[in-house]
C-alpha positions in Angstrom: -2.4 -18.6 12.3 -1.8 -15.3 14.1 -4.9 -13.3 15.0 -4.6 -9.7 13.7 -7.6 -8.4 15.6 -5.7 -7.2 18.7 -3.5 -5.0 16.4 -6.5 -3.3 14.9 -8.6 -2.4 18.0 -6.8 0.9 18.9 -8.4 2.8 16.0 -8.6 6.4 15.0 -10.7 5.7 11.9 -13.4 8.4 11.4 -17.0 7.7 12.4 -19.4 6.8 9.6 -23.1 5.9 9.5 -25.4 3.9 7.4 -27.6 4.9 4.4 -30.6 3.0 3.1 -30.0 -0.7 2.8 -29.8 -1.9 -0.8 -27.4 -4.9 -1.0 -27.4 -8.1 1.0 -24.1 -9.9 0.9 -24.5 -13.5 2.1 -21.6 -15.8 3.0 -22.9 -19.3 2.3 -20.0 -20.9 4.1 -16.2 -21.2 4.4 -15.9 -24.4 2.4 -13.7 -23.8 -0.7 -11.8 -25.9 -3.2 -8.9 -23.5 -2.9 -6.7 -22.0 -0.1 -5.5 -18.6 -1.5 -2.8 -16.7 0.3 -4.7 -13.4 0.1 -8.0 -14.9 1.4 -9.5 -12.8 4.2 -12.0 -15.5 5.0 -9.4 -18.3 5.6 -11.5 -20.5 3.5 -10.4 -23.9 2.3 -11.3 -27.6 1.6 -11.3 -28.6 5.2 -13.8 -26.0 6.4 -17.2 -27.4 7.4 -19.2 -24.2 8.0 -22.2 -24.1 5.6 -25.5 -22.1 5.7 -28.5 -24.5 6.1 -31.8 -24.2 4.3 -33.7 -22.8 7.3 -31.3 -19.8 7.4 -31.5 -19.4 3.7 -35.3 -19.1 4.0 -34.7 -16.4 6.7 -32.5 -14.6 4.2 -35.3 -14.7 1.6 -37.8 -13.5 4.1 -35.5 -10.6 5.0 -35.1 -9.7 1.3 -38.9 -9.6 0.9 -39.3 -7.4 4.0 -36.6 -4.9 3.2 -37.1 -4.8 -0.6 -33.4 -5.6 -1.3 -32.5 -5.2 -5.0 -29.1 -7.0 -5.0 -28.1 -10.4 -3.5 -24.4 -10.8 -3.4 -23.3 -14.4 -2.8 -19.9 -15.2 -1.4 -17.9 -17.8 0.6 -15.6 -19.9 0.5 -16.9 -21.1 -2.8 -20.6 -20.2 -2.6 -21.4 -22.8 -5.2 -20.3 -25.6 -2.8 -23.3 -24.9 -0.5 -25.8 -27.7 -1.2 -28.6 -25.1 -1.2 -26.9 -22.6 -3.6 -29.2 -23.4 -6.5 -32.3 -23.1 -4.4 -31.3 -19.7 -3.2 -30.4 -18.5 -6.7 -33.7 -19.8 -8.1 -35.7 -18.1 -5.4 -33.9 -14.8 -5.8 -34.3 -15.0 -9.5 -38.1 -15.4 -9.1 -38.0 -12.1 -7.1 -36.3 -10.4 -10.0 -33.2 -9.6 -7.9 -29.8 -8.8 -9.3 -27.7 -11.8 -8.2 -23.9 -11.8 -7.9 -21.9 -14.9 -7.6 -18.3 -14.4 -6.3 -16.7 -17.3 -8.1 -13.1 -18.5 -8.0 -13.6 -19.9 -11.5 -11.8 -23.2 -10.8 -15.0 -24.6 -9.1 -16.7 -24.5 -12.4 -14.5 -27.4 -13.6 -14.6 -29.5 -10.4 -16.3 -32.9 -10.4 -19.9 -32.5 -9.5 -20.0 -28.8 -10.6 -19.5 -29.2 -14.3 -22.9 -27.7 -15.3 -22.8 -24.9 -12.8 -21.8 -22.4 -15.5 -24.9 -23.3 -17.5 -27.1 -22.8 -14.4 -25.6 -19.4 -13.7 -26.2 -18.3 -17.3 -29.8 -19.6 -17.3 -30.5 -17.5 -14.2 -28.7 -14.4 -15.5 -26.4 -14.4 -12.6 -23.6 -11.8 -12.6 -20.2 -13.4 -12.1 -17.5 -11.7 -10.2 -14.5 -13.9 -10.7 -11.2 -13.9 -8.9 -8.2 -13.7 -11.2 -5.5 -11.8 -9.1 -3.2 -11.5 -12.1 -3.1 -12.2 -15.8 0.2 -14.0 -15.6 0.4 -17.7 -14.8 3.3 -17.6 -12.4 1.7 -15.0 -10.2 -1.7 -16.6 -10.0 -0.3 -20.1 -9.2 1.9 -18.5 -6.5 -1.1 -16.8 -4.9 -3.8 -19.5 -5.4 -2.0 -22.8 -6.0 -0.3 -24.7 -8.8 -2.5 -25.2 -11.8 -5.0 -22.6 -10.8 -4.2 -20.2 -13.7 -4.7 -22.8 -16.4 -8.0 -23.9 -14.8 -9.1 -20.3 -14.5 -8.4 -19.6 -18.2 -10.4 -22.7 -19.2 -13.3 -21.6 -17.0 -13.3 -18.1 -18.5 -13.3 -19.6 -22.0 -16.3 -21.8 -20.9 -18.1 -18.7 -19.7 -17.4 -16.8 -22.8 -18.9 -19.7 -24.8 -22.1 -19.1 -22.8 -22.0 -15.4 -23.8 -20.6 -14.2 -20.5 -18.6 -11.0 -21.0 -19.9 -10.5 -24.6 -21.2 -7.1 -25.7 -25.0 -6.7 -25.2 -25.5 -10.3 -23.9 -26.7 -9.1 -20.5 -24.4 -11.7 -18.9 -22.0 -9.7 -16.8 -18.5 -11.2 -16.2 -16.2 -9.1 -14.0 -12.7 -10.0 -12.8 -11.1 -9.2 -9.4 -7.4 -8.2 -9.0 -5.7 -8.5 -5.7 -2.1 -7.3 -5.1 0.5 -10.0 -4.6 1.6 -8.6 -1.3 1.7 -5.6 1.0 1.0 -2.9 -1.7 -1.9 -0.9 -2.9 -3.6 -1.9 -6.2 -2.5 0.1 -9.3 -5.0 2.5 -11.0 -8.0 0.3 -11.9 -8.9 1.7 -15.3 -5.3 1.3 -16.7 -5.0 -2.2 -15.2 -8.3 -3.2 -16.7 -7.1 -2.3 -20.2 -3.9 -4.3 -19.6 -5.9 -7.3 -18.5 -8.2 -7.1 -21.5 -5.4 -6.8 -24.0 -3.4 -9.6 -22.5 -6.3 -12.1 -22.0 -7.7 -11.4 -25.5 -4.4 -11.6 -27.3 -3.2 -14.8 -25.6 -6.5 -16.7 -24.8 -9.3 -14.9 -26.8 -11.0 -14.1 -23.5 -13.3 -11.1 -23.0 -14.9 -9.7 -19.9 -16.7 -6.6 -18.8 -14.9 -4.9 -16.0 -11.9 -5.4 -13.6 -12.3 -4.7 -9.9 -9.0 -3.7 -8.2 -9.3 -4.6 -4.5 -7.0 -3.8 -1.6 -5.9 -6.7 0.6 -7.0 -6.0 4.2 -4.7 -7.0 7.1 -7.0 -9.6 8.6 -7.3 -13.4 8.7 -4.8 -15.3 6.5 -3.3 -12.2 4.9 -3.0 -10.4 8.3 -1.4 -13.4 9.8 1.2 -13.5 7.0 2.0 -9.8 7.5 2.5 -10.4 11.3 4.6 -13.5 10.9 6.9 -11.7 8.4 7.1 -8.4 10.4 5.4 -6.3 7.8 2.0 -5.7 9.5 2.8 -2.2 11.0 4.4 -1.0 7.7 1.4 -2.1 5.7 -1.1 -0.5 8.1 0.9 2.7 7.9 0.8 2.5 4.1 -3.0 2.4 4.2 -3.2 5.3 6.7 -0.7 7.4 4.7 -2.9 7.0 1.6 -6.2 7.8 3.4 -8.6 9.7 1.0 -11.4 11.3 3.0 -13.9 11.6 0.0 -14.0 7.8 -0.1 -15.8 7.7 3.3 -19.1 8.5 1.7 -18.8 5.7 -0.9 -17.6 2.7 1.1 -19.7 -0.5 0.7 -20.8 -0.6 4.3 -23.0 2.4 3.8 -25.6 0.5 1.8 -24.7 -3.2 2.3 -25.4 -5.7 5.1 -23.2 -8.8 5.5 -24.7 -12.1 6.7 -22.6 -15.0 7.9 -23.3 -18.7 7.4 -25.4 -18.8 10.6 -27.5 -15.8 9.8 -25.7 -13.2 12.0 -25.2 -9.8 10.6 -22.3 -7.4 10.2 -21.5 -4.1 8.7 -19.3 -5.7 6.0 -17.7 -9.0 5.1 -14.4 -7.9 6.7 -16.0 -7.2 10.0 -17.7 -10.6 9.7 -14.3 -12.3 9.6 -13.2 -10.3 12.6 -16.4 -11.2 14.5 -17.1 -7.5 14.9 -20.9 -7.3 15.3 -23.2 -4.8 13.5 -22.6 -1.3 14.8 -20.1 -2.7 17.3 -23.0 -3.9 19.5 -23.9 -7.4 20.7 -24.1 -10.2 18.1 -27.4 -9.9 16.2 -29.3 -12.4 14.0 -30.8 -11.4 10.7 -34.3 -12.1 12.1 -33.9 -9.4 14.7 -32.7 -6.5 12.5 -34.7 -3.4 12.5 -34.2 0.1 11.0 -30.6 0.6 9.9 -30.5 4.1 8.4 -28.3 6.4 10.5 -26.8 3.6 12.6 -23.1 3.9 13.4 -20.9 1.5 11.4 -18.4 -0.5 13.4 -14.8 0.4 12.4 -11.2 -0.5 13.3 -7.8 0.2 11.7 -8.5 -2.3 8.9 -11.1 0.2 7.5 -8.2 2.3 6.2 -7.9 -0.4 3.5 -11.3 0.6 2.0 -10.4 4.3 1.9 -6.8 4.3 0.9 -5.9 5.7 -2.5 -8.6 5.0 -5.1 -10.6 3.2 -2.4 -11.7 -0.4 -2.4 -15.1 -2.1 -2.2 -16.7 -5.3 -3.4 -17.1 -3.4 -6.7 -13.5 -2.4 -6.9 -12.2 1.2 -6.8 -14.6 3.7 -5.5 -12.8 7.0 -6.3 
């Protein structure tokens, strides 16, 4: 895999600073049952990095100290961490909003069959990757058979009241472009998703998050190997929308890796770009963050291009 970091360092991205910390996004490890082409984590079945229980307890202590209101769990497949349920249960006892960034297919894998029930019992919001509503595109991006499994998992979640009106069980889907393009307008695409999935599979969900692919890790390597990296980066820069600077996720979110080290965002974590661009720092050593400079490079144009992009989809 070609490292895209050297191509991102010479940056002219505007300086931005942190607001009050509200969301802790925790990467529980890079182990995953899938190997998606758009994955910025380079996760897969052969990865062995997993957060241990001692670090999870440090995460919980940090939450208590900083009065965090949202715990956002990601991976890999976060559910594959052996301490996933312990963390969710502890977070639930603290009345946190809990988000599970789920690839859907994991809910059908051997050993994880009752995970959907566990998520529903703990009122966990599910943000599920479904990069298209068409079988051919999903299988091309995520692997053969992934689409049918995703549909089955969504129907399972609907059966548990996820995505149903007034159930309180939030089910949101994530769209990623197939290649080196910006996502289409989110609201219109959401309506297309809802109509197609309901008419063909009787599936309902709450919202669609349209997310821009950032030129790092696996996706960045593909762009470099096919000679499209510079053109894609220029596309992001040409569509820079300055008002998005005040709404990007790094303003109020802290990213934690599987070892407990902290970063301004999940993308910076994958680039090993430390918090504020300083020396690598552990969660246990974090102090006041308000007003701190956010570490940026050229990939940050992906979060500000067009309608903007964050872990909650478009921001404009």
